[in-house]
C-alpha distance (Angstrom), angle and dihedral (degrees) to the residues before:
residue distance angle dihedral
M1 . . .
I2 3.81 . .
S3 3.83 90.3 .
G4 3.80 89.6 58.1
V5 3.81 92.6 48.6
I6 3.81 92.7 49.8
L7 3.82 91.8 46.2
F8 3.81 89.7 51.4
L9 3.82 91.1 50.8
I10 3.81 92.2 48.8
V11 3.82 92.9 48.8
L12 3.81 89.4 48.0
A13 3.81 89.9 50.9
F14 3.82 92.4 52.2
I15 3.82 91.8 46.5
L16 3.80 89.4 53.7
I17 3.82 88.7 51.3
V18 3.81 90.6 54.9
I19 3.82 94.9 46.2
E20 3.81 94.8 40.0
D21 3.81 90.9 122.5
V22 3.81 90.3 53.3
V23 3.81 100.6 46.5
H24 3.83 93.6 34.2
V25 3.80 92.3 -138.3
N26 3.80 114.1 134.7
K27 3.80 110.8 -114.2
A28 3.81 90.7 -135.2
K29 3.81 89.3 64.3
T30 3.79 95.4 48.0
T31 3.82 97.0 44.7
L32 3.81 93.2 46.5
F33 3.82 91.1 48.2
F34 3.80 96.0 48.3
G35 3.82 94.0 37.3
T36 3.79 94.1 56.6
L37 3.82 92.3 39.1
C38 3.81 91.8 55.6
W39 3.81 92.7 52.8
I40 3.81 92.1 46.6
L41 3.82 88.7 53.6
L42 3.82 90.1 49.5
F43 3.80 89.8 56.0
V44 3.81 94.9 44.0
F45 3.82 94.8 43.6
P46 3.84 107.3 27.7
L47 3.79 116.9 -158.7
P48 3.83 117.9 -109.8
G49 3.80 110.1 -77.3
Q50 3.81 94.2 15.8
T51 3.79 125.8 114.2
L52 3.79 126.7 -157.1
Q53 3.80 88.9 -111.0
M54 3.82 91.4 56.6
I55 3.80 91.1 49.7
Q56 3.81 90.8 47.9
E57 3.82 91.1 52.4
E58 3.81 91.9 50.6
L59 3.80 91.0 48.1
D60 3.83 91.2 49.4
H61 3.81 89.8 53.0
N62 3.80 90.1 48.5
I63 3.81 92.1 49.3
L64 3.82 91.3 50.1
E65 3.81 90.7 56.3
I66 3.79 90.7 47.5
A67 3.82 93.4 48.6
T68 3.82 92.5 50.7
L69 3.80 92.0 50.5
W70 3.82 93.2 42.4
L71 3.81 94.7 52.5
F72 3.79 93.5 46.6
L73 3.80 93.5 50.2
M74 3.80 92.0 43.0
A75 3.81 91.1 55.9
A76 3.81 95.0 45.3
M77 3.80 94.5 45.0
T78 3.82 92.9 49.0
F79 3.81 90.0 60.0
V80 3.80 90.8 50.2
A81 3.82 93.2 43.9
Y82 3.80 91.0 55.8
L83 3.82 95.8 47.0
N84 3.79 91.6 43.3
S85 3.81 94.5 49.7
K86 3.80 90.2 50.7
G87 3.81 90.5 53.4
F88 3.80 89.1 -122.5
I89 3.80 95.6 133.5
Q90 3.80 96.7 43.4
T91 3.81 92.6 46.8
L92 3.77 91.2 49.7
V93 3.80 91.9 50.9
H94 3.81 94.3 49.9
R95 3.79 92.1 47.4
C96 3.79 90.4 54.2
M97 3.82 95.1 49.4
P98 3.84 120.7 89.1
K99 3.82 120.3 -126.4
T100 3.82 92.8 -113.3
I101 3.79 130.4 22.7
S102 3.79 137.2 164.9
E103 3.80 117.9 -102.0
K104 3.80 91.9 -118.6
K105 3.81 94.1 51.4
M106 3.78 89.2 46.9
M107 3.81 89.4 54.0
F108 3.80 90.9 56.3
L109 3.81 93.7 42.9
V110 3.79 93.9 50.3
G111 3.79 91.7 45.8
L112 3.80 94.4 49.9
F113 3.80 92.8 42.9
A114 3.82 92.4 51.6
F115 3.81 89.6 45.2
F116 3.80 97.5 52.3
F117 3.80 97.3 35.2
S118 3.80 92.6 52.7
S119 3.81 87.8 53.7
I120 3.79 91.9 65.5
S121 3.79 100.7 30.6
D122 3.78 139.1 37.1
N123 3.82 119.1 -73.6
I124 3.78 92.4 -118.8
T125 3.81 94.8 60.1
A126 3.81 92.9 41.0
T127 3.80 90.3 52.8
L128 3.79 95.1 46.5
I129 3.81 94.4 49.0
S130 3.81 93.9 44.5
L131 3.81 90.7 49.2
A132 3.81 90.4 48.3
V133 3.80 88.6 59.5
I134 3.82 95.2 53.9
M135 3.81 93.8 38.9
S136 3.82 88.9 59.7
L137 3.82 88.6 62.1
K138 3.78 127.8 80.3
L139 3.80 101.9 -115.9
D140 3.78 132.2 159.1
V141 3.78 118.6 -117.8
K142 3.82 98.5 -98.3
K143 3.79 93.7 49.3
R144 3.79 93.1 46.3
I145 3.81 89.3 53.3
K146 3.80 90.5 50.3
Y147 3.80 92.7 51.5
A148 3.80 91.2 46.7
T149 3.82 90.8 49.3
L150 3.80 91.0 52.7
I151 3.81 91.3 48.6
I152 3.81 92.2 53.2
F153 3.80 92.6 49.8
A154 3.81 93.6 42.6
V155 3.81 93.9 48.5
N156 3.80 91.6 50.7
S157 3.81 91.4 45.1
G158 3.78 93.9 48.8
G159 3.77 95.4 59.8
V160 3.80 99.6 53.5
S161 3.80 97.2 79.1
L162 3.81 100.0 49.6
I163 3.80 129.9 51.4
T164 3.81 88.6 -137.3
G165 3.80 92.6 57.7
D166 3.79 106.5 56.3
V167 3.78 134.7 24.0
T168 3.81 94.7 -140.2
T169 3.81 90.5 52.1
L170 3.80 88.6 52.1
M171 3.81 91.4 48.5
I172 3.81 92.7 51.5
F173 3.81 91.0 46.1
L174 3.81 93.6 49.0
A175 3.81 88.2 51.7
N176 3.84 87.9 58.8
K177 3.81 92.9 -120.3
V178 3.81 94.4 125.7
S179 3.79 135.4 15.8
I180 3.81 130.6 -132.8
A181 3.81 89.4 -104.5
N182 3.82 90.2 52.4
L183 3.80 93.0 51.2
L184 3.81 93.5 50.3
L185 3.80 87.9 63.0
L186 3.82 87.6 70.8
V187 3.81 93.8 63.3
L188 3.80 95.5 84.3
P189 3.84 100.2 45.0
A190 3.82 91.6 42.3
A191 3.83 92.0 50.2
L192 3.81 92.4 46.3
S193 3.81 91.3 52.1
V194 3.82 89.4 53.0
L195 3.82 91.2 50.1
L196 3.82 90.2 48.4
L197 3.80 91.1 52.7
A198 3.82 89.6 48.0
V199 3.83 89.3 53.7
M200 3.81 92.5 50.3
L201 3.80 94.9 45.3
S202 3.82 93.5 46.1
I203 3.81 93.7 59.1
G204 3.79 107.7 123.0
M205 3.82 94.2 12.6
N206 3.82 105.0 121.9
G207 3.80 102.6 146.1
T208 3.80 132.5 107.6
L209 3.80 126.4 -116.0
T210 3.80 126.0 -147.1
F211 3.81 124.8 -156.8
E212 3.78 113.7 -139.7
A213 3.77 114.5 -127.8
V214 3.79 113.1 -98.6
S215 3.77 130.9 -176.6
H216 3.79 109.6 -105.8
K217 3.75 118.6 -136.7
R218 3.76 116.6 -127.7
I219 3.80 110.3 -104.5
E220 3.79 108.2 -129.1
K221 3.81 122.3 -140.3
T222 3.80 88.8 -123.3
D223 3.81 91.1 57.9
I224 3.81 91.8 48.6
T225 3.81 90.3 49.7
I226 3.80 92.5 51.1
A227 3.82 91.1 46.5
I228 3.81 88.6 54.2
I229 3.82 91.1 48.8
F230 3.81 88.6 50.8
L231 3.81 92.3 52.6
M232 3.81 91.5 44.5
T233 3.80 89.7 51.2
I234 3.80 91.2 52.7
F235 3.79 93.9 49.5
S236 3.81 92.0 42.3
T237 3.80 89.4 52.9
L238 3.78 90.9 54.0
I239 3.82 94.9 44.8
L240 3.82 98.5 42.5
S241 3.79 91.7 45.8
A242 3.81 93.0 49.8
L243 3.82 97.0 43.4
Y244 3.80 104.7 30.9
T245 3.85 104.1 14.3
V246 3.81 90.7 -121.0
P247 3.84 107.0 172.1
P248 3.84 110.2 -105.5
V249 3.81 91.6 -132.1
L250 3.82 90.2 59.5
T251 3.81 93.9 51.9
F252 3.79 92.9 46.8
L253 3.78 93.3 49.2
F254 3.81 88.3 50.8
G255 3.81 89.6 51.1
L256 3.80 90.1 49.0
S257 3.80 91.6 51.7
L258 3.81 89.7 48.7
M259 3.80 89.0 52.0
F260 3.81 90.7 52.9
L261 3.81 94.0 48.3
V262 3.80 96.7 44.7
A263 3.81 93.3 44.8
Q264 3.80 90.9 48.4
F265 3.80 90.0 54.4
L266 3.83 94.2 45.1
M267 3.81 93.6 46.4
R268 3.79 95.8 45.5
K269 3.81 94.4 97.2
K270 3.80 94.4 41.7
D271 3.77 127.2 90.5
V272 3.80 99.2 -123.4
N273 3.77 126.5 159.5
K274 3.77 95.3 -159.3
K275 3.78 124.9 66.1
I276 3.79 118.0 -139.8
I277 3.80 93.0 -118.2
D278 3.81 90.2 58.4
Y279 3.81 90.0 73.9
I280 3.80 88.0 78.6
R281 3.81 85.0 76.2
E282 3.83 90.3 63.2
I283 3.80 92.9 63.2
E284 3.81 117.5 116.8
Y285 3.79 93.8 -106.3
D286 3.80 89.8 175.6
T287 3.80 86.9 69.8
L288 3.81 93.3 49.1
L289 3.80 93.4 46.8
F290 3.80 89.9 48.1
F291 3.80 90.5 57.1
V292 3.81 90.7 48.5
G293 3.79 91.2 52.8
V294 3.81 93.7 44.8
L295 3.81 93.9 50.6
L296 3.80 90.4 48.0
L297 3.82 89.3 52.3
V298 3.79 92.2 48.2
G299 3.80 89.9 48.6
A300 3.80 89.0 53.1
L301 3.81 89.5 49.9
K302 3.78 89.1 55.8
E303 3.80 91.5 49.9
I304 3.81 93.6 56.1
G305 3.82 91.8 45.1
I306 3.80 98.4 -114.1
L307 3.81 95.6 122.2
N308 3.77 90.3 69.5
Q309 3.81 87.6 68.0
F310 3.80 89.5 70.0
T311 3.79 88.7 68.7
H312 3.80 91.9 65.8
L313 3.81 92.6 77.2
Y314 3.79 88.7 55.6
E315 3.82 89.8 49.6
V316 3.81 92.1 54.9
L317 3.81 98.6 37.7
S318 3.78 134.5 34.9
P319 3.84 117.1 -101.4
L320 3.82 87.6 -108.3
Q321 3.80 92.0 60.1
A322 3.79 96.8 33.8
N323 3.81 93.7 52.5
Y324 3.81 90.9 50.6
L325 3.80 90.4 53.9
M326 3.80 91.7 44.4
G327 3.79 88.0 59.3
I328 3.79 91.0 55.3
F329 3.82 91.0 44.6
S330 3.81 88.2 55.2
S331 3.81 88.2 69.8
L332 3.81 87.5 65.5
I333 3.80 99.5 31.6
D334 3.78 116.0 44.6
N335 3.81 108.9 -102.8
V336 3.81 92.7 -128.9
P337 3.84 96.2 64.2
L338 3.81 90.2 37.3
T339 3.80 91.6 54.8
A340 3.79 93.1 42.2
A341 3.80 89.4 49.6
L342 3.80 94.7 55.3
L343 3.78 92.7 43.4
K344 3.80 90.9 52.9
A345 3.81 92.5 43.1
N346 3.82 89.2 61.5
I347 3.82 96.7 -130.5
E348 3.79 108.3 -168.7
M349 3.80 109.9 -126.7
D350 3.78 133.7 141.4
A351 3.82 124.6 -120.1
R352 3.82 92.7 -90.7
Q353 3.79 92.0 54.2
W354 3.81 93.3 45.7
L355 3.80 87.6 51.6
L356 3.81 89.1 56.6
F357 3.79 90.3 48.3
T358 3.82 89.4 50.9
Y359 3.80 91.5 54.9
A360 3.80 94.1 41.7
T361 3.80 97.6 52.1
G362 3.80 93.0 39.2
V363 3.81 95.9 52.1
G364 3.81 103.1 21.8
G365 3.80 92.0 76.3
S366 3.80 87.4 70.8
M367 3.81 90.8 74.5
L368 3.81 91.6 83.3
I369 3.80 129.2 31.7
I370 3.81 90.7 -124.7
G371 3.79 93.2 49.5
S372 3.80 98.4 87.2
A373 3.78 142.7 25.2
A374 3.82 88.9 -113.7
G375 3.80 90.6 57.4
I376 3.79 94.6 48.2
I377 3.81 91.5 48.7
A378 3.81 92.0 47.9
M379 3.81 90.7 49.9
S380 3.80 90.1 53.9
K381 3.82 93.5 48.4
V382 3.82 101.4 40.0
K383 3.80 107.2 52.8
E384 3.82 93.4 -164.9
L385 3.80 90.8 56.9
T386 3.81 106.6 92.1
F387 3.79 134.9 156.7
M388 3.81 91.2 -93.6
S389 3.81 98.2 42.3
Y390 3.80 89.3 51.5
L391 3.80 91.1 46.1
K392 3.82 88.3 62.2
M393 3.81 87.4 67.0
S394 3.81 92.8 52.2
F395 3.82 94.5 102.5
Y396 3.82 92.1 56.8
L397 3.80 90.9 43.9
L398 3.80 92.7 50.6
I399 3.82 91.3 51.2
A400 3.81 92.3 49.1
Y401 3.82 91.8 46.3
T402 3.82 92.3 48.7
V403 3.81 93.2 48.7
G404 3.81 90.5 48.2
Y405 3.82 90.3 49.1
C406 3.80 91.1 51.2
G407 3.81 88.6 49.2
A408 3.81 89.3 52.0
I409 3.82 88.5 53.6
G410 3.80 89.4 55.4
A411 3.81 91.9 45.4
G412 3.79 89.7 53.7
Y413 3.80 91.8 65.6
W414 3.80 88.0 71.2
I415 3.79 88.5 66.3
T416 3.78 114.0 94.0
L417 3.79 110.2 -139.6
P418 3.82 121.4 -148.0
């Protein structure tokens, strides 16, 4: 009885995530509410054969995973929040852009920028900044939708090859399913799929774009120093993890502390009203709370035995086929719970197959506008971008996703299996 009630609550929570734009209830609120409610019910009405101690141990394990992910994202997003609030990123982008550029070249530039920037920052910031660039241009509706579509796909593609770029990539890495060296193999196929989509979307675009003159903010030495610390933290995370298996969360927290100390020293002689540590308050806490709620829901799914049902697809199909479909499913089911579900269900796959799953769930959410955070943000910023207008691009997106998946298959052959 209690299993059925909890399953109903979890399904209801995921439906509310999908129709968030319809009901206008933030998905962080719904997932956190239902996630905590499910665990409370598990304690009050234990399942047959379970003791309170067993439930407590499972919850402790769940909380440890959440805390690791929370602290890592908090550190990374604080860096971005500071640089973004100072206008450092936007100023840098506008300084790099020419005054006039063809629409086709702009398509490739925007796609590559969104791809690489999302690799070293969170998808939310990469999407917002990339959209800000195209929104500053005078574009007709169809072209604006095409640019926005490319940004969504590029942002999702950019994060799959680095643990700093996508939460699901980080989750798979922390579960020891793939290594840093394995993930870097995805850079080339992911980038090529973005370029292919840019080629398809730029067909018939022969005009010229002009950037309106804007006043550039002066880039402070403090901001440059913190940007350098951010980049050093990213590279240090990759190197220390690969060579000495230092947990990424530890390296990023060290980088964050270094940022605080250096900024405090540099700002000591300046009359500033805001302390450097206050920028933690500018983090998108909705995103962090959403992940907490989702992981609590997935943990509850494991407790009632539903996660084992995900293995059936892998019993009927080969991992090659199943992973491809999982990517498409991630456009309907958020890729975070989908990834967490398979990790907790203990699907047996080798490193090559987990690499394919990493690409599929990271990029597959691009198939539908509601399938990723980048899509939801773009829909809120570009009023012409709706579920149906984005659906018209689904054929191009499916081709790009399929080509990228095939490229990931080829990249996997560079992995030496035990």
